FIRO-343248 format. One record per residue (C-alpha): z, y, x. Coordinates in nm, 3 decimals. Example, Ala and Ser with C-alpha at 12.3 -4.5 7.8 and 13.67 -1.06 7.14 Angstrom:
BEGIN
{zz 0.780; yy -0.450; xx 1.230}
{zz 0.714; yy -0.106; xx 1.367}
//
This chain:
BEGIN
{zz 3.415; yy 11.136; xx 10.721}
{zz 3.694; yy 11.152; xx 10.472}
{zz 3.658; yy 10.832; xx 10.278}
{zz 3.884; yy 10.638; xx 10.445}
{zz 4.171; yy 10.859; xx 10.462}
{zz 4.094; yy 10.914; xx 10.080}
{zz 4.148; yy 10.553; xx 10.031}
{zz 4.439; yy 10.494; xx 10.290}
{zz 4.630; yy 10.798; xx 10.177}
{zz 4.552; yy 10.776; xx 9.773}
{zz 4.390; yy 11.105; xx 9.773}
{zz 4.210; yy 11.275; xx 9.508}
{zz 3.937; yy 11.520; xx 9.528}
{zz 4.060; yy 11.892; xx 9.473}
{zz 3.793; yy 12.094; xx 9.545}
{zz 3.476; yy 12.112; xx 9.803}
{zz 3.471; yy 12.008; xx 10.178}
{zz 3.393; yy 12.297; xx 10.407}
{zz 3.394; yy 12.374; xx 10.785}
{zz 3.616; yy 12.569; xx 11.008}
{zz 3.625; yy 12.658; xx 11.374}
{zz 3.916; yy 12.396; xx 11.388}
{zz 3.751; yy 12.107; xx 11.207}
{zz 3.631; yy 11.961; xx 10.869}
{zz 3.857; yy 12.015; xx 10.565}
{zz 3.906; yy 11.887; xx 10.237}
{zz 4.138; yy 12.026; xx 9.943}
{zz 4.271; yy 11.724; xx 9.774}
{zz 4.584; yy 11.609; xx 9.570}
{zz 4.870; yy 11.376; xx 9.722}
{zz 5.052; yy 11.229; xx 9.442}
{zz 4.979; yy 11.537; xx 9.251}
{zz 5.080; yy 11.807; xx 9.531}
{zz 4.790; yy 12.010; xx 9.644}
{zz 4.699; yy 11.944; xx 9.996}
{zz 4.459; yy 12.024; xx 10.271}
{zz 4.274; yy 11.731; xx 10.468}
{zz 4.158; yy 11.811; xx 10.782}
{zz 3.956; yy 11.636; xx 11.032}
{zz 3.899; yy 11.684; xx 11.392}
{zz 3.784; yy 11.492; xx 11.706}
{zz 3.879; yy 11.756; xx 11.967}
{zz 4.188; yy 11.663; xx 12.160}
{zz 4.318; yy 12.014; xx 12.116}
{zz 4.343; yy 11.994; xx 11.745}
{zz 4.510; yy 11.667; xx 11.733}
{zz 4.773; yy 11.754; xx 11.968}
{zz 4.816; yy 12.040; xx 11.717}
{zz 4.855; yy 11.769; xx 11.439}
{zz 5.161; yy 11.603; xx 11.597}
{zz 5.301; yy 11.944; xx 11.672}
{zz 5.285; yy 12.029; xx 11.312}
{zz 5.451; yy 11.722; xx 11.224}
{zz 5.738; yy 11.752; xx 11.485}
{zz 5.797; yy 12.100; xx 11.314}
{zz 5.884; yy 11.916; xx 11.005}
{zz 5.805; yy 12.203; xx 10.804}
{zz 6.039; yy 12.445; xx 10.977}
{zz 5.807; yy 12.746; xx 11.048}
{zz 5.468; yy 12.583; xx 11.014}
{zz 5.277; yy 12.384; xx 10.714}
{zz 5.469; yy 12.055; xx 10.585}
{zz 5.280; yy 11.767; xx 10.702}
{zz 5.223; yy 11.476; xx 10.496}
{zz 5.070; yy 11.245; xx 10.694}
{zz 4.845; yy 11.230; xx 11.025}
{zz 4.682; yy 10.966; xx 11.247}
{zz 4.464; yy 11.038; xx 11.520}
{zz 4.185; yy 11.289; xx 11.420}
{zz 4.315; yy 11.308; xx 11.044}
{zz 4.607; yy 11.562; xx 10.949}
{zz 4.730; yy 11.583; xx 10.562}
{zz 4.951; yy 11.903; xx 10.516}
{zz 5.056; yy 12.096; xx 10.178}
{zz 4.801; yy 12.337; xx 10.090}
{zz 4.946; yy 12.704; xx 10.073}
{zz 5.007; yy 12.771; xx 9.741}
{zz 5.097; yy 13.163; xx 9.740}
{zz 4.852; yy 13.420; xx 9.638}
{zz 4.921; yy 13.692; xx 9.909}
{zz 4.748; yy 13.729; xx 10.239}
{zz 4.831; yy 13.903; xx 10.561}
{zz 4.467; yy 14.030; xx 10.615}
{zz 4.514; yy 14.195; xx 10.272}
{zz 4.845; yy 14.333; xx 10.314}
{zz 4.674; yy 14.515; xx 10.656}
{zz 4.374; yy 14.618; xx 10.449}
{zz 4.614; yy 14.762; xx 10.175}
{zz 4.820; yy 14.980; xx 10.440}
{zz 5.091; yy 14.730; xx 10.503}
{zz 5.008; yy 14.676; xx 10.845}
{zz 5.397; yy 14.688; xx 10.951}
{zz 5.517; yy 14.428; xx 10.700}
{zz 5.238; yy 14.184; xx 10.802}
{zz 5.354; yy 14.216; xx 11.169}
{zz 5.710; yy 14.164; xx 11.056}
{zz 5.592; yy 13.859; xx 10.897}
{zz 5.388; yy 13.741; xx 11.208}
{zz 5.711; yy 13.792; xx 11.394}
{zz 5.949; yy 13.611; xx 11.185}
{zz 5.693; yy 13.306; xx 11.164}
{zz 5.679; yy 13.306; xx 11.533}
{zz 6.046; yy 13.327; xx 11.576}
{zz 6.098; yy 13.005; xx 11.341}
{zz 5.864; yy 12.813; xx 11.561}
{zz 6.015; yy 12.913; xx 11.863}
{zz 6.379; yy 12.779; xx 11.730}
{zz 6.516; yy 12.508; xx 11.949}
{zz 6.479; yy 12.158; xx 11.795}
{zz 6.699; yy 11.836; xx 11.893}
{zz 6.409; yy 11.607; xx 11.837}
{zz 6.184; yy 11.556; xx 12.178}
{zz 5.877; yy 11.743; xx 12.156}
{zz 5.524; yy 11.598; xx 12.158}
{zz 5.296; yy 11.638; xx 12.462}
{zz 5.215; yy 12.020; xx 12.539}
{zz 4.980; yy 12.215; xx 12.761}
{zz 5.144; yy 12.422; xx 13.033}
{zz 5.028; yy 12.779; xx 12.965}
{zz 4.945; yy 12.841; xx 13.278}
{zz 4.636; yy 12.597; xx 13.228}
{zz 4.526; yy 12.796; xx 12.907}
{zz 4.434; yy 13.106; xx 13.173}
{zz 4.154; yy 12.923; xx 13.405}
{zz 3.890; yy 13.142; xx 13.222}
{zz 4.082; yy 13.482; xx 13.317}
{zz 4.060; yy 13.401; xx 13.661}
{zz 3.708; yy 13.330; xx 13.677}
{zz 3.647; yy 13.661; xx 13.487}
{zz 3.874; yy 13.889; xx 13.713}
{zz 3.656; yy 13.768; xx 14.000}
{zz 3.328; yy 13.818; xx 13.867}
{zz 3.404; yy 14.132; xx 13.629}
{zz 3.710; yy 14.333; xx 13.811}
{zz 3.830; yy 14.626; xx 13.636}
{zz 4.064; yy 14.544; xx 13.355}
{zz 4.001; yy 14.185; xx 13.395}
{zz 4.156; yy 14.207; xx 13.731}
{zz 4.448; yy 14.388; xx 13.573}
{zz 4.510; yy 14.150; xx 13.302}
{zz 4.480; yy 13.849; xx 13.583}
{zz 4.730; yy 14.012; xx 13.777}
{zz 4.989; yy 14.109; xx 13.478}
{zz 4.925; yy 13.708; xx 13.395}
{zz 4.985; yy 13.601; xx 13.744}
{zz 5.317; yy 13.769; xx 13.740}
{zz 5.425; yy 13.655; xx 13.430}
{zz 5.320; yy 13.281; xx 13.440}
{zz 5.469; yy 13.266; xx 13.817}
{zz 5.793; yy 13.371; xx 13.705}
{zz 5.866; yy 13.243; xx 13.302}
{zz 6.123; yy 13.369; xx 13.109}
{zz 6.279; yy 13.206; xx 12.797}
{zz 6.024; yy 12.920; xx 12.773}
{zz 5.959; yy 12.656; xx 12.513}
{zz 5.722; yy 12.498; xx 12.245}
{zz 5.474; yy 12.788; xx 12.161}
{zz 5.201; yy 12.770; xx 11.867}
{zz 4.939; yy 12.931; xx 12.097}
{zz 4.721; yy 13.115; xx 11.816}
{zz 4.949; yy 13.321; xx 11.591}
{zz 4.748; yy 13.585; xx 11.417}
{zz 4.690; yy 13.681; xx 11.049}
{zz 4.470; yy 13.403; xx 10.926}
{zz 4.713; yy 13.102; xx 11.060}
{zz 5.029; yy 13.258; xx 10.892}
{zz 4.985; yy 13.166; xx 10.508}
{zz 5.183; yy 13.246; xx 10.185}
{zz 5.356; yy 12.898; xx 10.091}
{zz 5.526; yy 13.036; xx 9.780}
{zz 5.874; yy 12.956; xx 9.773}
{zz 5.885; yy 12.809; xx 10.120}
{zz 5.752; yy 13.132; xx 10.260}
{zz 5.512; yy 13.242; xx 10.538}
{zz 5.420; yy 12.913; xx 10.740}
{zz 5.185; yy 12.854; xx 11.032}
{zz 4.877; yy 12.641; xx 11.080}
{zz 4.650; yy 12.539; xx 11.344}
{zz 4.839; yy 12.548; xx 11.644}
{zz 4.744; yy 12.496; xx 11.992}
{zz 5.036; yy 12.302; xx 12.122}
{zz 5.152; yy 12.525; xx 12.451}
{zz 5.459; yy 12.518; xx 12.642}
{zz 5.545; yy 12.861; xx 12.807}
{zz 5.712; yy 13.190; xx 12.761}
{zz 5.767; yy 13.275; xx 12.412}
{zz 5.660; yy 13.633; xx 12.456}
{zz 5.252; yy 13.474; xx 12.494}
{zz 5.286; yy 13.374; xx 12.103}
{zz 5.303; yy 13.766; xx 11.995}
{zz 5.030; yy 13.901; xx 12.218}
{zz 4.713; yy 13.797; xx 11.991}
{zz 4.912; yy 13.970; xx 11.685}
{zz 4.751; yy 14.304; xx 11.841}
{zz 4.372; yy 14.225; xx 11.825}
{zz 4.388; yy 14.112; xx 11.447}
{zz 4.299; yy 14.093; xx 11.213}
{zz 3.986; yy 14.314; xx 11.302}
{zz 3.895; yy 14.588; xx 11.539}
{zz 3.901; yy 14.849; xx 11.263}
{zz 4.324; yy 14.781; xx 11.192}
{zz 4.387; yy 14.691; xx 11.571}
{zz 4.252; yy 15.014; xx 11.671}
{zz 4.326; yy 15.238; xx 11.440}
{zz 4.519; yy 15.558; xx 11.559}
{zz 4.880; yy 15.466; xx 11.644}
{zz 4.855; yy 15.107; xx 11.508}
{zz 4.900; yy 14.974; xx 11.868}
{zz 5.238; yy 15.184; xx 11.932}
{zz 5.398; yy 15.110; xx 11.587}
{zz 5.309; yy 14.738; xx 11.650}
{zz 5.467; yy 14.715; xx 12.011}
{zz 5.798; yy 14.868; xx 11.871}
{zz 5.812; yy 14.627; xx 11.575}
{zz 5.750; yy 14.313; xx 11.780}
{zz 5.953; yy 14.442; xx 12.082}
{zz 6.239; yy 14.463; xx 11.813}
{zz 6.165; yy 14.150; xx 11.605}
{zz 6.074; yy 13.940; xx 11.870}
{zz 6.372; yy 14.065; xx 12.088}
{zz 6.130; yy 14.101; xx 12.377}
{zz 6.176; yy 14.336; xx 12.704}
{zz 5.935; yy 14.623; xx 12.657}
{zz 5.724; yy 14.618; xx 12.967}
{zz 5.697; yy 14.238; xx 12.934}
{zz 5.565; yy 14.245; xx 12.579}
{zz 5.304; yy 14.505; xx 12.736}
{zz 5.207; yy 14.289; xx 13.033}
{zz 5.169; yy 13.967; xx 12.793}
{zz 4.951; yy 14.168; xx 12.541}
{zz 4.747; yy 14.302; xx 12.876}
{zz 4.725; yy 13.916; xx 13.003}
{zz 4.604; yy 13.777; xx 12.664}
{zz 4.355; yy 14.041; xx 12.586}
{zz 4.186; yy 13.972; xx 12.935}
{zz 4.205; yy 13.621; xx 12.859}
{zz 4.045; yy 13.642; xx 12.510}
{zz 3.768; yy 13.870; xx 12.609}
{zz 3.683; yy 13.615; xx 12.918}
{zz 3.642; yy 13.347; xx 12.626}
{zz 3.430; yy 13.566; xx 12.437}
{zz 3.212; yy 13.645; xx 12.760}
{zz 3.142; yy 13.281; xx 12.791}
{zz 3.065; yy 13.250; xx 12.445}
{zz 2.805; yy 13.505; xx 12.472}
{zz 3.007; yy 13.762; xx 12.246}
{zz 3.060; yy 14.101; xx 12.320}
{zz 3.442; yy 14.166; xx 12.386}
{zz 3.507; yy 14.507; xx 12.292}
{zz 3.804; yy 14.464; xx 12.091}
{zz 4.011; yy 14.303; xx 12.328}
{zz 3.925; yy 14.498; xx 12.604}
{zz 4.000; yy 14.837; xx 12.387}
{zz 4.356; yy 14.681; xx 12.337}
{zz 4.385; yy 14.588; xx 12.716}
{zz 4.301; yy 14.919; xx 12.787}
{zz 4.567; yy 15.073; xx 12.565}
{zz 4.822; yy 14.822; xx 12.715}
{zz 4.719; yy 14.945; xx 13.035}
{zz 4.805; yy 15.307; xx 12.959}
{zz 5.116; yy 15.222; xx 12.815}
{zz 5.217; yy 15.030; xx 13.125}
{zz 5.109; yy 15.339; xx 13.321}
{zz 4.831; yy 15.157; xx 13.540}
//
């Protein structure tokens, strides 16, 4: 799997291969630079590779080479972790870092963007869940339709901003990995923060309200619209989890917090 790219890009091994939700990965060195070689046959991941290259290290991990299923990117060199920060009582700081990372990715570029998936297409699972399960899924679907049918401030989206997808690159700062390559209202990119990094932190007393205020200010997003995006996203996340046979307790609890804040 890796051999042809090891030869083509003159890579040397620098660790053991492993598998993630996003593909097969192998730590390597590229002319002495610590790097990560990622292989995935999934079209979504390959679209994300092209988007990573387009960002050109501005807000995302620098891409050293890419070709179809393969992506070679610089490896995170820092020692900090957003999940560790949350666990050490620094949730507010971690949230601000995520917002700053998203903001860098949303900065307009002069170069034409690669092909992207319209955000509306991302929500198919939610429509079915709303029809089958009603309740909070219906409220999420209603919020999603309102937002998607009258979008504001649209642009290139990462599509999966959370604590494990923004890494410490040392002097280069906090940079994103594993984008989904979407196009739509930028408020969507902040919604996934509220379910992460785990249920305990996301549902800790007072956490939701603090995060809403931090994201609203840092992202310069209308308060009600941000709550609607959280409601829309959590319903979509829960719908995906049901499709995978997973109990969607965390996104549904966060969705309830959003509905309460919206006065629904």
